[in-house]
Every structure is written in C-alpha cells, then in structure tokens.
C-alpha positions, 0 to 999 in steps of 0.5 A: 439451517445454518451459515456455510463456510464457502456461502461465507466465503463466496460473501467475504470475496464478494465485499473484497471485490467491491474495493476492486471496483470502487477504487482499482477499476482500470479507468484509462479512456479508450477511444482517444485519439492523438492530436495533430501538429499545427506548426511546421517548425518546433521550438526544439528539434530534439530533446536530451533528458537525464534522469538521475536516481537518487538525487534530492531537493536537499542534496541539489539545492544546499548550500547554494548550489555548491554540489552541483558547481557545473550544473550551476553554470549553466542555469546562472545564464539560461533555462529554469530551474524548479522542483516537481512533485509527485505521489508515488507508490514505486520507483517506475512509476514516476516514470510513468508519471513523468511521461505520459502525464497520468498516474500508474494504475495500481494493478497496472500489470494485472490489467495490462492496459498499453499508456500512451507516452511521449516516446509513442509520441515522438518520430524517435527516440533514443535511451539509455536505461534500466532492464525494468523501464525496458518493457515499458519505454522501448522504442528505436534504440533503447539500450540496457545500462549498468554503470554511469561510466559506460552510460555516458561513454555510449553516448558520447559514441552514439552522438559521434556516429550517427549526428550526422545522419540526425542533423535534420530531423526533429520530434527526437528525444534523448532519454538518459537514465543515470542510477549511479547515487542509487547504486554507490560503491565502496569508492565514492561516496554520495558527495563524490559520486553526485559531483561526477555525475552533475560533471559528466552531466554538463561533458554530455551537454557540451558534446550534444552541442558541438554535435549539433551546432544549429542551437536548437536542442533542448534539455531536462534535468530531472530525478525520481524517487526511489526509497522504499515505501515510508521512505523518510523523503517522502512527506506524511501524504506519500508525496515525493519531490524532485528538482528539475532543470529544463534549459535550450531551445525553446526554453524561457530564461527568465532571472526575476519573476515574483513568486517563489525563488532561491539563493545561487550565489554567494552575493545574494544573487536570487533565481525563480523556483518553479513548483510543479506536479510531475505530471505537467513536465510531460506537456512541458516536453511535448511543447517544446518538440512541437508534439501533441502530449500523450493521449492520456495526459492530466497535465496542464502546461503551465504557463512562462515556460516557453520562450515565445508567445507562437510556441506557448499558445501552441503547445497550451491549445494542443493540450487543451484538445487532448483534455476536449478529447478526454472530456468527450470520451467520458462524457460519450461513455456515460451517454450512451444509456437511456436513463442519462437525462433523468440523472445528475449531470455535470455544468459543463455539457457537449454545447460548451465544449463545441463552443470552446472548440470554435473559439479556441480556433478562431483565436489561433487563426487571427494569431492571437496567441496571448487571449489563446493561452489565457483563454485555454488555460482558464477552460483546461480545469473544467475539463479535468473535472468533467472527466473525473466526474464521468471516469468516478461517476458511479463511486459514490453509488457503489460505496453506498451500496457496499456499505449497505451490502456490509449491513444485509450480510451481519444481518444474515449472520446475526439470522431471523427466529424460526417460523416469525413471518411478522406483517413488518417482515412481510412489508420489509421482504416486499419492499426490498423486492421491488428495490431489486427489480427497480435496481435491474431495469435501471442498469440495464437501461443506463447500460452501467459495466456490469462491474459496476451493476453487480456491485449496486445489486448486491445490496438487495440480494444480500437483504433479501436473504434471510437464514432461520436460525433457533432461538438459543444461536440467534443474536441479540440487538443488544449483542449486535450493538456490544460487537459494533462498539468492540470492533470500532474500539480494536480497529483504533488500534490499528493506527495507534500501537498503545491503544490496542494495549489499553483496550487489551487491559479493558476486556481483560480486567472486565472478564475476569473481575470477580478473580480480584475479589479473590486476592490469591497469589495467582490472581496478584501475579496475572494482575503483574502480567497484565500491567506488563503487557499493557506497557509494552505497548507503549514501547517501541515495535520491537518487529523490523529492529535488531537488538541482540541483548534483548534477543538474547533475554527472551531466548533466556526467558523461552528456554527457563519458562517450561520450568516455572511455569510448571504443570503436575507432568513435566515435559520429557527429558528428550523434548527439553534437551532438544528444545534447549540445545536449539535456543543455546545454538541461538544465542551463541549465535547471537553473540558470536556469529551475525550469519551461521549456516549451521544454525540455519540447517537446524532451524529448517530442520527444526521447523519440519520436525514442529509442523511435521503431522505425528500423535504427540503424546506430550499433547499441548505441553510439548507442542506450546514450548515447541513453538515457543522456540520456533517463534525465537528463532525467528525473532530480531528482538523482544518480539518471544518475550512478549509471546511468552507473558502472553501465554503465561497472562492467558493461561493463568488467566483460564486457570483463574476461572476455572478455580471460580468457576466462571470459565469461558461459556459463552461463544460471544466472549470466546470470539472476543477473546480470540480477536483482541488476543490475535489483533495484540499479538499483530500490532503490539510487536509491530505493524506494516511498516516494520514488516517491510524492515523485517525483511533486511534483518531476516539475514540476522534471525535463525532462518537466514536469508532466503529468496523473496517465496521463502523470505515472504513464507517466512514472515506469513509464518512469524505473524501467524505462530503468536496466534496460533499459539494463543488459540492453541491455549484456548482450543486445549482448554475450552471444548467450547472452542472446537464444538462451537467453532459455526457460532464462534466464526459468525460472530467473529464475522460480525466484528471484522465486518463492522470493522470492514465497514470502516475502512471500507469509507477511509479508502482515499479516492485515489490510489497513488501513493504507498500511505494510500494503499495502508487501509487497504490492507487494513480492510483485507487484513479484517476480511480474512481474519476469521477465515484466517482465525478458522483455519488456526483452529483447526491446525491447532486441534488437528495438532492437539489432537485427542490430548488437548483436553485431558493431558494439558492442565494450566500451569501450577505456580511452584513460588508461593506467593504471601 
C-alpha cells in the first residue's frame, strides 16, 4: 500500500499550517482596559501631526537642513529633532506603528482584530488623509485628500470656520497627511516639491497659532516609508529611518544635551539628535495630550521630551500602568491551566507587579515626580519582557514539534518493510503511543489553545503511522542521507545564484561521467553547453531588467535552434512559419515600438493556441518549439537564451546516456534531475526581488500590461514555463517518469521536506519587514514544489499524448566536430 496524493497533500498542508501557528497567529491580547488620566490640565489641548510621505533622512538633514529653511527657523528656537526607526512591510504599517505603538499583524486583513490607536483615546480628531488610511483611522472629521494644495486649503478653511468652537476643548488631534513628495508631477521636481511642502507647513503652523492663541498647541512633523520591498531607503535588515520634529506646548527645549547631535548652521551650531523607535512616538503624543496610551502600545516614553517633571511623571506612570495591563493579561491567560506551577515561569511574578503598582502609586501621591519617572522607566522593560515571554510561551515547543513532525513525515515516505515486526520496532511504537497519550493529557489540563494543541500533537501522530512498502520500493537510509545532503546543497542556491550553478555543474558531470571516456563530438558540445550555463549563473539576473540587444539575440536563437538541432523528421513548414512570424514581430516590437497593440493581440492568440487541447501530430518537437516561442514573448532580457541552452544541454545529455546504455533507470536519479533543473531555471534567471521588479517591465513584453490578476497569471506562466519545458523533455525521453511517478513524487517530497526543515528554523521570531518574509516564501516554495512538478508532469503527459516516446527523438547534430 502506498501513500495517496490526497494524504500527502493533507500532511503538507498541516506542516505548512504549523508555520502559521508558530509565527502568524494573532498575538494581540484581549480584555485590556484603557487607563484613566490623573491630571485635570494636560500639557497641550491639541496636537497637530504633519505626515510627509517620501521625506527621508537624507533630504531633511543634508547641507545643514538647507532644504527645509522655514522648518529650520522653528526648531532653531524651540522643539526637538530626531530620527525614528521602524521595520515595516508596506506603507500603511508605518502609520499603524506610529499611532498604535505596536507592529501591525502581517495577516491583519485575515484576523480582522481591531487595534487601539491614539485616535480612539482622543476626545476629538480631525484628519485629512488618503483613502487607504480612512478605513483604519476614520474618526470624527475625516476627509480624503488628493493634492497637497487642496489639503492645505481644506485645513485652513476648517480652522478659520471652526476655531471658535474648539478653543476650550482638550484632547484634540489634527492629522494632516501630505503626499506631494510621493506623487511627483511634471511641474515640480523633488527639491521644488519639498520646498513647497515645508513652506506650506510653516504657513499652516502660523494659522494654528493665530487661531489658537492660548499657546496650548503641540506639533509633530514626521514621515512614512513609501518605498517598495527591497527599496534602497531601507537598510539591510528591513529598517527604515524617518525624520521627526516636535515642538509647541509641553515639549522640552534643550539646545545642548550629551549624546548625538547634528550641525544646523554654517557657524557650526549643533542641536541634539534624538533617535527613537517609531513605537515610542505614540507615547510622546499621549503624554502631550495628557491621555492614556493606546491599549496595545509597546513603546516606552523616552526621557527628556516633556518640559515639566509632573507632566513627564504623569505620562510615564500611565505608560507603565498600560504595560502592567498587558503583562497581567498575558500572565492571566497562561495561568488558566492546571499545570502552570509545574512549568517554567518568568522571574517576574504577580507579587512583583503588585508591589510595583503600590510603590508607584505612593510616589505619585507623594508628588515625588522625578523618582516616579526613574522608577517606572526602569521597570517597564521587565514588563515588556514578561509580556513577550508568555505571549510566545509555546513558540520553541511548537518549533521543535514541527521539526519532529517533518522527520516523522520523511520516515513515512521512506516506508517500512512489509512484515517487519522486530522487538525494537514494537518498543518504539509503544513509546510513541505513550508520548501521544501524555501530550493529550497535557494540552487538556493546561488548556492550551486548540491551534497550538494540534501542532504539539502532530509529530506523535505522524510517527505513529507507518506505511508498509515492498522491499523494491523501500528507500534505504543511505539514500536518505544522499537526499539530505543534496537538499542542503540545493537550498543553499536559494541565497547564492552562483552556488546553484556550481551544484548543477557537479551533478551533471557526475551523472554523465561515463560519457567523458567516449571523447565524442557530442560530449564536447555537451560539456561546452554545461560550462556556458554554469558561467551564466555568475552574471546579473536577467529577470527584472530591460535589455533589448540581449532579447533580440535570444529571439534569433529561439527561431534557429530547431534547425540547428534538427531531428530525423523536420517540423512541418506551417509550424515553422507560424513561430517564425511571431518571433519576427516580437523582434520588430523590440526595435521600433515599446508598446505594440498588434503584438499583444497575437501573443494572447498564440498562448491560447499553445495550450488548446488537441491532438499533436508532431509530438514533442512542435510543443517544444511553441513553448520556447511563448516564453520569448514574455521575456525582457536574455532569459530565452538561458532556457534554450538548458533545453539543448538536457537533450544532449539524455542522448549521450542512451548511446552508451546508461539512461536514467533509477527513480531517485530522475527525482534529482527534476529538482535540480527546476531550481536552476528558477534562480539563475532571477530571484524574488527580481520578480517584483519584473512587474514594471511587463509593459515592454509581447503581452503588455494588464490588471493585477492578469499580470499575476502572466508572471506565474513565465516562472513555470521553463520547468514545464524541461519536464516535457524528460517525460518524452524517459518512460519511467510517467510509469513511476508516484515513487518519484515520494522522493521529491523527501528532498523538499529536508529543505523545508532548514527553512523552518531560518524564519525570524518576529515577522515585521519584507526581509523577514523571504524565509517564509522559501518555506512555502519548497513545500509546494513536489505538487507543482507532479501537476506539470501530468500536463506534459497530456499534451505529449501517445507521441512522446515514439516520435520524439533527441537531436542529431548536423555539424561534424573533429
């Protein structure tokens, strides 16, 4: 009895789901209560927030802040200047971090868990923001902005009309988003737009000061990251830096301070430079308004930003109480279980927390504000450590449980010899069942969440199931070690394109080593192709670049390759004319027109022609030519050249093996062929970042630029076409590829699960930035790769029909080599 495809799919999905449980579960605590303000009169009645999209640190500070002269006149005399750091995956995450004090959940759209923000804590808010933020931060007066000019006019009109009604109101937030630097037009360059924006901010500041003359308005100028993943504005760890300026009521004004500083005038005057985490700014905003911080806030109020000790003590005290609320919620959720006292615990206990609350309350009533600020500031990091400890309490256990589940699944795929019931096997089965029983008792008594419980029980369930194989289909431990080493080498190619080329070179040479003794012209040509393909892996990736000369050369090679590598029976003339005309039109498109509507119509029709189900009298020859032509229409550089050379090398290698009688007759070898050639075609052409860049250059391909859905489909076809083409060659030449597909699939599963196990332990504990998601993408790729190859093999068998083996012959070279 063998493992069915549906069972394998179910197990792979469970292993994939384990990554969601470990890293992507919603960790926001529930049952939190906002703190109550203790001061009747806050430092400021209102807070005005200017958010300038696209304002980076370099543009703000270069040439002694010469690009922002009007803002420079403000912070030369009052306020504080600094840099906030954040790790984000997209633009909206910056605002989530800024206004809630916590990182946005990567799957927030799926979890739909509301996040508390400063807008919820304020008494009234007025916002002028883009449509993408209206859903997240919509409050009392929210207006969608289009242009900065319209925004400034709308703010001015609103203040002049409503300022009389808002004179005595407290807890007001004015949020003004400015997108001019991000939406540059033909009339203004970046420096011109920056000059306009900073001058308009200065004018708006004067309007507020004239409308509210009570000197109780605070101001915050900040920016947000607007680049795409992999942008140069981000550092190597995915961190982005954004300038900020804070001034007005309640803000400290210190012209000299030990620590970092920056030069602001030609005379050499320097001002302190405050470097904060973006999460800390919401605590500063709450402190200025005298409001409690958002309930999910993880940012500690930095010292020295508020102007009086009582205001700073009040803000720090509320910040600490909010951290206490988080810690108690996490600790209380963990203590629901009956076995809590038997499990490891954090050194900070409930008793320590209550002692802190009592001491802090005494210091507040004794009006010992400086001591209270220092006491709370020193205790808050411990509260955050306690919260993180219990929120992610089972993470390490889940990680190791998933690792053992992978090994158990590999053991299942290896199989057991039918009728083997040794004493050692019986003892092992009894031990696994005992561990399963104890695990069930533990998760029930400890009241472990059901998702966590499922992953904790998964390894024992997989190890307890064994599939009996015949001895001829059994995978030996020696083969398992070979698979493991081969998988490790292949996984290294995910990070180093050159390494995948070297692995491909070594694999091809080893499995074709007998052909070297023949010293035939075909062997020389094959080795030259192999060296050329290995050298191509040292070149920059072709995907995501527009290189017209390389593309023209690739189109020419695509057109002439069937005639150079001719078979005994030529492709029919009408198919050669059809493909030749399509390639000729594509070449004219590259030379004369960047966007050819006629070629786009022909490319769509040709794609339908290639994949239309019909009887193919020409078998693999015609299909191979059609696929190469279709791939050339989706290319922007030398990608078709790589695929043409790779297809020629594979055909010639298989022919050499047939000539010397050493064809691929082992399932493990064929599985390795499929895996290494698939990975080579994926990573030598480009990588994940290159796919993102290719979206822009799609408009220059033969298919043009469409909606997001159609573009995603075309990118998928472009990535899968080389793999499909190579599988067509293998399936047409090796009957075993189809007859033994189930056993080849099991071997592919084993190798990909070894790679997935490595990827599992490379995922970072916090998924915040785009760089953090790359290991997750690698994990998902290797988990789905066996099923993808299986589906493409079925498709290749369907499209080749009964002509794959009979009609398709490997190329006979017309050129004689002496």
